[in-house]
N, C-alpha and C positions, 0 to 999 in steps of 0.2 A: 523207312518210307520208300516204296517203289512207285515211281511215276509211270511205269509201264502198266500198272494194274488197270485193267479195263474199267470204264465207268459208263454205264448206259443212262443217258439223261433224257431220252425220249419219253414222253408221257409224264414228265414231272413238272410241267408248267415252266420249263426252262426256255427262256426266250430264244437262245441261240439255236436250239434244236427243234423246239415245237413250233417256232415261227418260220423255220427254213422253207417248208413247202409253200405256205401262203405267200411268203415274200419273194421267193425265187422260182417256185415251181419245181424245186429239187425234191424228189420223193423221199419221204421220211425213212422208208424201209432200207434204202441202200445209198442215201446221200451222205455227203461229208459236210458238216457245218464248220466253215472256216471264216466266218464273218464277224459277228459281234465279239467285242474284245473282252471275253472272259475265258478261263481255262477249264479243261475237262478232267483235272486231277482230283483224286480223293483229298478231302481237307486234312490238314495235319492233326495229329492226335491232340495237340494243345487246344485247337479250336473245338474239337469234339468234347473235350473235357469242360470247356467253358460253357457250351450249350447244355451239357448234361447237368452242370451245376445249377443253371437256371431252372431246369426241370425238377431237380431234386429239392430246391428251395421252394418251388411252387408258389412264388410270390411275384406277381406281374403288375403290381401297383406302382404308385409314384415312388421314385427312388432318389437316393443321394449318393455320396461317395465318389463324385466326379473327380476329386483330387487325384485318385490313383489312376484314373483314365488319362488325365492331362500329364501326369508324371510319366506314364508309359510312353506317350508321344514324345515328350522332351528327352527321355532316356534314349529312345530309338534314334532320334535326329542327332543327338550328341555322339552316340556310340557308332552309328553306321555312316554318318556324314560329317561329323565334326562341327555340327551346327548347334550352338547354345541357344535354345528357344525359350523365351519367357512364357510360362504358362498363362500369364495374364493377357498375352497377345492372341490367344487361340479362341476362335469362335467355331462351334460345332454346327454344321449344316447337314441337310438331308442329301448327302452325297455332294460331289464337287460340281456337278451341273447346277444344282441348286445354289451352291456357294458362288459360282461365277455369275449367275443371274442376280443374286443379291448384291454382289459387288458392283455390277453395272448399274443397278437401280440406285445404289447408295452413293456412288462416286461420280456418275456421269448424268447427262440430261438427255431426254428424248430428242432424237435427231443428231446427236453427236456421232461422229465417225469413229469406228473402232477398227484398228489395224489388226489383220491376221496375215501371217506369212504362209502362203498356199503353195502346194496342197497341204492341208492340215485337218485334224480331227473335225468331222463334219458338224459336231454339236456346237463348235464355236460359232459358226455362222447362224445356226438355229437359235442359239441363246441371244445373239445380237438382234436378230429379227423379232424374237418374242418380246424383248424389252423395248422395242421400237427405236433401237439405235440403228446405225447404218454401217453395213459391212464395207471395209476398205481393204481390198486384197493387194498385197505386195508379194510378187512371185519369188519363190526360192529359185536358185540356179544350181546346176550340177557342176562340180569341178572335174578335173581330169580323172580322178579316182572314182567318179560317179556319186560322190557324196553331195548332199544339199549344203548350200552356203547362203547366207544373207548378203545381198548386194546393196550396201547402204549408199554407195555413190549413185546407183540407179534410182534408188528410192527417193532421193532428194527432189528429183524432177516429177515425182508422181503425187506429191502431197498437195492437198487443197487448202490447208490451214484450218480445217474444221475437225481434224483428228484430235481426240482427247485421251485415248488409251490404247495400249498395245496388249493384245492377248497372245501369250507365248507358250509353246508346248515344249517342255524340257524334262526328259528326253522326248524326241520328236515322234509323234504319231501322225502319219503312218510309216515313216521310213526307218525307225529304230536308230535315229541319229543321236549320239551323245555329244552335246555341244562342248567345244573347248573353252577354257577360261577366257582366252583372248576374244573369242566371238561374243561371249556374254558381256565382256567389258565394252565392246563396240556397240552392242545393243543398248547398254546403259547410257553411253555417250549420246546415242541417237535420241533416246528418251529425254535426256537432259536438254539437249539442243532444241528440241521441239516441244518442250514442256508437256510431256506425255506421262500419264500414269502407266504402270506395268502390272499386269496379272501374270505371274509365272506359274503355270499349271505343271506341277512336278509329280503327278500321280504315278508315273512309271519310274520314279527315281531309284528304286531299289533293284531294278532289273537291268544291270549293266554287265557286259561280257568281260572276260579276262583281258587285262591290259587297258581297260577303260575306267575312267573315273567321272562320276557325276558331281558337278559343282552346284550346290544350291545357289540360287541367284543372290540371296542375301550375303553369301560369303564371297561369291565371284566379284560382286560389285557393291560393296557396302556403301559407296557414295550415293546410291540412289534409294536408300531405305526410306527416305521421306516421300517417295512416290511408288513404293513397292507393296504388292499384295501377293503373298505366297499361298498356294493351295496344294494340300497334300492329303493322302488318304491311304489306309491299308487295303483298300478294296481291290485294286489291280494286283498288288503283290501277293495277296493271300486269297484272292477270288471270293471276297465277301461283300460284293456290291449289293447283295440283298439286304445287308445291314443298313444301307442308306445313311452312311456316316462319313463326313468329310471334315477336314480341318482347314479353316481359313485363318491365316495369321498375318498381322500387320505390325511390323517392328517399330514403326514411327508412332509415337503417342498422339500426335495431332491428326494424322490420317486415320488412326484407329478410332479416335473419338467420332470422326465423321461417319465411319462405317457403323459404329456401335449405335449411333442415334437412329439410324434406319433399322438396323438389325433388331434392336430391343422392341421396336414398334411391331415387329412380327410375332413377338411372344413365342419364340422357338425354343424348344428344349430337345436334348438328345433322346434317342430311343434306347431302350434297355438292351436289346439284342446287339445293336451296333456297338455300343459301349463295351459290352462283355467281350465281343469278338476282337475289337481293336486292342483292348487291354491284354488279351491272351496272345495276340499276334506279336505285339511289340515287346518281346522277351528274348532271352538268350536262346531258348528252344526255337522260337520263331526265326531268329537270325540264322541258326544252323540249317533250318529247313529251306530258307531262301538261298543260301549258298549252294545247296544241292539242286534246287530248282533252276537257278540261272545256268549252272553247268549242263543240266539236262536240256534246257531250251537252246543253249548254244550248239550242242551236238545236233539237235533237231534242225537248226538252221544249216549246219554243215551238210547234212544229208539232203535237205530240201534244195539247197543251192547246187549241190553236185548234180542232182537230178534235173533241175531246171537248166543248168548250163549245157546239158546234153540236147536241149531243144533249140534249134537255130531261131534267132530272132527274139527270144525272150531273155530278159536280163533282170536279175535281182539286184536291187540297190544294196550295197554292203551294209549289213546290220551290225550295230555296236551295242545294242541292248533292246529291251522290250521283248514281246513275243509276236510282233506284227511285222510281216515280211512284205515288201513293196515290189511288185513285179511289173516291169515295163514290157509291153507287147508291141511297141512301135516298130521294132525290127522285123516283125513278121509281115509288115505291109498291109495288115488287115485293118478294116474299119472296126470301131469299138463294138458294133453289133455282132460282127463275126467272131472275134476272139472271145467275147463274153458268152456267145451262144455255145462255143466249143467247151468252155469251162463249165458252164451251167448245165447244158443238156447232154453233151457227150461224156464229160468227166463226172458229171453229177456232183459238182462241188459248188457250194455257196460261198462266194468270196465278195468282199465289199467293193462295189464299183468305184473306180478312182475318180470319176468326174463328180461324184457327190462330195468330194473333199476339196473342191475348188479348182481354180485355174492351175494348170500344170498336171492335173491328175487324169486327164482325158484318156490316155493310153495305158493306164495302170489298173491293176487289181491288187487289193490288200488281202493277204492270206494270214490267218491266225494260226501260228504253229505251236500254240500252247496246248498241246494235246499229246496223246500217247504216241510213241514212236512208230508203232505199227500203222497208225493212221497217216502219219507223215509219209511213210514208204508207200502206202496205198495211194495217197494223193499224187505222189510223183509218178507212179505207174499209170494212173489214170490220165494225167496231163500229157505224159509222153505218148500215150495211145491217141489222145484227142488231137495232137499235133504231129502225128507220125508221118504225114505227107510232107512235112518240112525237112525231114531228116534224109 
């Protein structure tokens, strides 16, 4: 597998590329799409074989055999993360956005305040709003190394008493932060102290760089399993979000029963394609592919950081995982409109506006570096040209 192999996604109904011009005004013919969080690589052969198998069988009706699908999820979590997952605890949803919305509806009430640590994945706030809950932003802070940290002492004075649940992103999107076990334990203590449920969104859990380790929340803080909802999926790791398949798991039987009461009323069942792709991904062949992928992305980050470091006033937050790079433009002294204009209209790059990810993101842009290295080098060249007057 060569991750350098070009892949042209224009004109394929790919959201990332075909919506770039309508969303940003970046021309399709020579723009670079570095916004929506999916990757531009060719799918692994194991995924192609799974899809070909569906075609060869030519049977798209009702299906069974979900035991092998849940077994594959359990195998992956055990082998890759040391997490022994009970297959009976798994509920399959139409992706994790759907899973989060179901969890909010099942375990909280309209008007409850839902805590998010900002800046964070913009869909968190959207899901809270769509379910008629209330967003409660608690800002992350940067330490001396430039890494985001949670400041629980400060948060104590920000609470209203109406908070019911914490929605947590691990590893962190947009900053590529892989949380330490001690930080996760502190979050658990915070949830226990204030009687808060916790959704731990671990969709990027497989994409950690060398020297980093992802701790599933259920292992980092087993003392809070009675209030914990884990959400995982193969979609980000293997770029199969079109399969619309996520796994919501609840280790505590009592909490699981509450969730299941609501979930069963929706009469949801998995889709055939998503099950086949997940089952093919969570295999030894898939694991080897992920190891190559993370090494490739880490080198992309090194090249991107080296190029950005050459532009005065722009700083990349240190990445520890994922393929999302978080760039701070505050050092340029420019207003958001100006640095965004230079990136969008001069460099012709579509990057996610940081202010859409909540308080603290106003001077940032998020760049998706999960693409061919040639595009990373081209992006660096364009950004250096767009800000050449600063050098």
